[in-house]
N, C-alpha and C positions, 0 to 999 in steps of 0.2 A: 873495323873494330879496333880499339884501343888495345895495348898491351894488358894482360891479364893481371889483376892486382893479387900479389901472395898474400896468405893470411897473416905472416909476419909484418907486412907494411902497416896493417891496421893499428898495429901496437907501437908504433915507433912515436916518441915524444915530440912534442911541438905543438902543432894546431890542435884545436878542441877536438874532442873524441868526435863529434858529430861530421865535422869537417873530414876527418879521416875516415871515417866509417861509410861516408855518402858515396864515393865510387865502389866500393866492394858492394853495398847494399843495392846501388844501381845494377851491377853486374849480376847478381844474384836473383834480382827481381826480373831481369831480362831472360836469366836461365830457367826460372821457374816452371813455364810452359813445358819446356824441353825436358826438364827434370821429372815433372809429371808423367810425360809419356815414357821417358827411360824407366821410371819405376815400375809402371803399368807393363810394359813390355818385358822387363826382366822378371817380374812375378808370373807372367804367363808363359815363358820360355820353358820349355821341358828339358833343355840342357842345363839350366841352373839348378843346382842342390835343392832339396825341400827345406832342409834346416834353416837357412838364410831366410828364405820365403817366411816361414813361420814366424822368425825373428822378427821382420818387418811387420807382419800382421798382428802380432803381440804388442808391438811397440805402438802402432796405430790404435790398439784398443786400450793401451794404457794411457795414452794420451786423452782419449775421449771419456775416460772413466773418472769417476769422482774422486778415486783414490790416487795419492801422489806420495812418492818416497820423501820430499821435501814440499809441504803445503806452501802454494803459492801465497796464501794469506799471511802466514808465519814469517817467511822470509822471502818478500816479494821478487828480489834478482835473483837470488840462489835458487828459488824455487823455480823459476823458468830457465835457469841454466842447465839444471838436472835434465830437464826435458829435452834440450837442445842438445846435450852430451848422449843422451840415449838415443835420440834420432840420428845423430851422426855414428854412433856405434853400429846402428842396424843397417845404415845405407853402406857403411865401410864394408860390413860382413858381406852384404848382397853383391856389391861391386867387385869386391875380391874374389868371392865364390864364382861369379860369372866369368871372370877372367877379362883381360883388356879386349880381346878379339870380339867377345859376345858383346860386351858393354860399347864398343865402339859401332858395333854392327846396329845397335838399337839407338844410338845417339845422333840426334837429328840437328843438334847446334854445332857452333864453332868447336874444333878440336881443343883449343886453347882453354877454353871454359871447361872443358870436361878435365883436363889436368888440374885446373884451380879447384874444381869440385872434389876430385880426388884428393887434393892436398888439404881442402877443408875438413874433410870427412876423416883422414887419417889425423890431422891435427886435433879434432874435437875428439877423436877416439882416444888420442894418446893423453888427454887431459883425465881421463877417468882414471882413479886410483887404482893401483896394480891389484889390490885385493878385490875390489869391487869388479874389476875387468877379468879378472881370473873366474870369479863367480859367474859372471855374464857368458864367458866363453864357455864354462862347463855346462851351463843350461843351454846354450844355443849350439852348442857342438863345435 
């Protein structure tokens, strides 16, 4: 396996965006089955607190509901970015609540990819404005 791509490597200037994003997208695509297993296992694990599980469940309901904070039709790119940021926030809360040992116990993939996923979820969560993040943290515990 190649060295993991850091999230900040995607934003370096130079090559066209698609060329810069392709390695990250490939790595994320290969990690998706393991991510789905990790998410399922963490949701079922009784050692993981209930509030982050509820947050993930609410996020999934939000994604399939017709309601949207920023409608995709009005602002196509920004409307999808808010969905990605909410997913990153929910996953970040779940992984942090589970802790490194429980998360590693349920992870089937390469350890380096898990580190990248942690970095991406933390990075995505950090992009949420402080007031919105504070409100989300109050709601999710």
